[in-house]
C-alpha positions as CSV (number, residue, x, y, z in Angstrom):
1,M,-13.6,-197.0,-68.7
2,V,-15.5,-193.8,-69.5
3,E,-14.2,-191.8,-72.4
4,T,-14.1,-188.1,-71.8
5,E,-13.9,-185.3,-74.4
6,S,-10.6,-183.7,-74.9
7,P,-10.3,-180.1,-73.6
8,V,-11.3,-177.3,-75.9
9,V,-8.9,-174.4,-76.3
10,L,-10.0,-171.0,-77.6
11,R,-7.5,-168.9,-79.5
12,T,-7.4,-166.0,-81.9
13,A,-7.9,-167.1,-85.5
14,T,-5.3,-166.4,-88.2
15,F,-5.7,-166.0,-92.0
16,D,-4.4,-169.6,-92.2
17,D,-7.5,-170.8,-90.3
18,A,-9.9,-169.3,-92.9
19,T,-10.4,-172.5,-94.8
20,S,-11.2,-174.4,-91.6
21,I,-13.5,-171.7,-90.4
22,A,-15.4,-171.8,-93.7
23,A,-15.7,-175.6,-93.3
24,V,-17.0,-175.2,-89.7
25,L,-19.6,-172.7,-90.9
26,L,-20.7,-175.0,-93.7
27,Q,-20.8,-178.1,-91.4
28,S,-22.7,-176.2,-88.8
29,F,-25.5,-174.8,-91.0
30,I,-25.8,-177.4,-93.8
31,E,-28.7,-179.1,-91.9
32,Y,-30.7,-175.8,-92.2
33,K,-30.0,-175.1,-95.9
34,A,-33.5,-175.9,-96.9
35,V,-35.0,-173.1,-94.7
36,Y,-32.5,-170.4,-95.8
37,T,-32.9,-168.6,-99.1
38,A,-30.0,-169.3,-101.4
39,G,-28.5,-165.8,-100.7
40,G,-29.0,-166.2,-96.9
41,F,-27.3,-169.5,-96.9
42,A,-24.4,-168.2,-98.9
43,A,-23.9,-165.2,-96.6
44,T,-24.1,-167.6,-93.5
45,T,-21.5,-170.0,-95.0
46,P,-18.9,-167.8,-96.6
47,D,-16.0,-169.2,-98.6
48,T,-12.3,-168.9,-97.5
49,E,-11.7,-165.6,-99.2
50,E,-14.8,-164.0,-97.7
51,V,-13.8,-165.3,-94.2
52,R,-10.4,-163.7,-94.7
53,R,-12.1,-160.4,-95.7
54,R,-14.3,-160.5,-92.7
55,M,-11.3,-161.1,-90.4
56,T,-10.1,-157.6,-91.3
57,E,-13.2,-156.1,-89.8
58,G,-12.7,-157.4,-86.3
59,P,-11.3,-160.3,-84.2
60,T,-12.2,-163.9,-84.9
61,W,-11.7,-166.8,-82.5
62,V,-11.7,-170.5,-82.9
63,A,-12.3,-173.4,-80.6
64,V,-9.8,-176.2,-81.0
65,Q,-10.1,-179.8,-79.8
66,D,-7.6,-182.5,-80.7
67,S,-5.9,-180.1,-83.1
68,E,-9.2,-179.6,-85.0
69,I,-11.1,-176.4,-85.3
70,V,-14.6,-177.3,-84.0
71,G,-16.1,-173.9,-83.4
72,T,-15.7,-170.2,-84.3
73,V,-17.1,-166.8,-83.6
74,A,-16.2,-163.2,-84.8
75,V,-17.0,-159.7,-83.7
76,V,-17.2,-156.4,-85.5
77,P,-16.6,-153.3,-83.3
78,S,-18.9,-150.3,-83.7
79,G,-18.3,-147.5,-81.2
80,E,-19.1,-149.0,-77.7
81,R,-20.9,-151.9,-79.4
82,L,-19.8,-155.3,-80.6
83,Y,-21.6,-157.1,-83.3
84,I,-21.3,-160.9,-82.9
85,R,-21.3,-162.9,-86.1
86,S,-20.5,-166.3,-87.6
87,M,-20.9,-168.2,-84.4
88,A,-20.9,-171.9,-85.1
89,V,-20.0,-175.3,-83.5
90,I,-19.8,-178.4,-85.7
91,P,-22.5,-181.0,-84.9
92,S,-20.1,-183.6,-83.6
93,A,-18.8,-181.2,-81.0
94,R,-22.1,-179.9,-79.7
95,G,-23.2,-180.5,-76.2
96,Q,-19.8,-179.6,-74.7
97,N,-20.6,-176.0,-73.9
98,I,-18.3,-174.7,-76.6
99,G,-20.9,-172.1,-77.6
100,V,-21.0,-170.9,-74.0
101,K,-17.2,-170.7,-73.9
102,L,-17.1,-168.7,-77.2
103,L,-19.7,-166.2,-75.9
104,R,-18.0,-165.9,-72.5
105,H,-14.8,-165.2,-74.3
106,I,-16.5,-162.4,-76.3
107,E,-17.9,-161.0,-73.0
108,D,-14.4,-161.0,-71.5
109,F,-13.1,-159.2,-74.6
110,A,-15.9,-156.7,-74.5
111,S,-15.3,-155.9,-70.8
112,A,-11.5,-155.6,-71.3
113,N,-12.0,-153.2,-74.2
114,N,-14.9,-151.1,-72.7
115,Y,-17.6,-152.3,-75.0
116,K,-21.0,-151.7,-73.4
117,H,-23.4,-153.5,-75.8
118,L,-23.3,-156.8,-77.6
119,F,-25.7,-157.6,-80.4
120,L,-26.3,-160.3,-83.0
121,S,-28.6,-161.5,-85.6
122,T,-30.0,-165.0,-85.8
123,T,-32.8,-166.7,-87.7
124,P,-36.1,-167.8,-86.0
125,F,-35.4,-171.4,-86.9
126,L,-32.1,-171.7,-85.0
127,S,-33.9,-172.5,-81.8
128,R,-30.9,-174.0,-80.0
129,A,-28.8,-170.9,-80.7
130,I,-31.7,-168.6,-79.5
131,K,-32.0,-170.7,-76.3
132,L,-28.2,-170.4,-75.7
133,Y,-28.2,-166.6,-76.2
134,Q,-31.2,-166.2,-73.8
135,Q,-29.5,-168.4,-71.2
136,L,-26.5,-166.0,-71.3
137,G,-28.6,-162.9,-70.9
138,F,-29.4,-161.8,-74.5
139,V,-32.9,-160.5,-75.1
140,L,-34.9,-160.2,-78.3
141,S,-34.9,-156.7,-79.6
142,D,-38.0,-155.0,-80.9
143,Q,-35.7,-153.1,-83.3
144,Q,-36.5,-153.9,-86.9
145,I,-33.6,-155.3,-89.0
146,E,-33.3,-156.2,-92.6
147,D,-33.7,-159.8,-93.6
148,L,-30.7,-161.8,-94.8
149,H,-31.2,-162.0,-98.6
150,G,-34.9,-163.0,-97.9
151,T,-34.1,-165.2,-94.8
152,P,-35.9,-163.7,-91.7
153,L,-33.7,-162.4,-88.9
154,L,-34.1,-161.7,-85.2
155,R,-31.9,-159.3,-83.4
156,M,-30.7,-160.1,-79.9
157,E,-28.9,-157.8,-77.5
158,K,-27.0,-157.7,-74.2
159,E,-26.0,-154.6,-72.2
160,F,-23.0,-154.4,-69.9
161,D,-22.7,-152.2,-66.8
């Protein structure tokens, strides 16, 4: 008998999810800690209170599988633009297209709410994430952006019609 993964359900996060979201972010990025600066890693893996504060800036979603939060993503509206941040999928749940589902959900949200431009920041060493973003139509921007507390960043963008 072949074991199949349980379905993944996306839903809007609540403040009660903040501790789980912080844990997902930490689990997802801990393997890269050595290539972040201390400040960059801290900003990428916020604690529960910082997750709650960020949730007041725009919607946050979680991917749930077997009653466990296995992924997350958030957006911050800015005019006709949406900034995508804190996208993560725990290592044990990777390979199930959860990242694709999260990004498609953001695209649906953007279309339904008349946002014309998506953008995000990532680090050059997150090659799997960069590949995913490119597969979904994001392109590297030549716009200069600040680093993240000394950790280099790349900006990626996607336009909607």
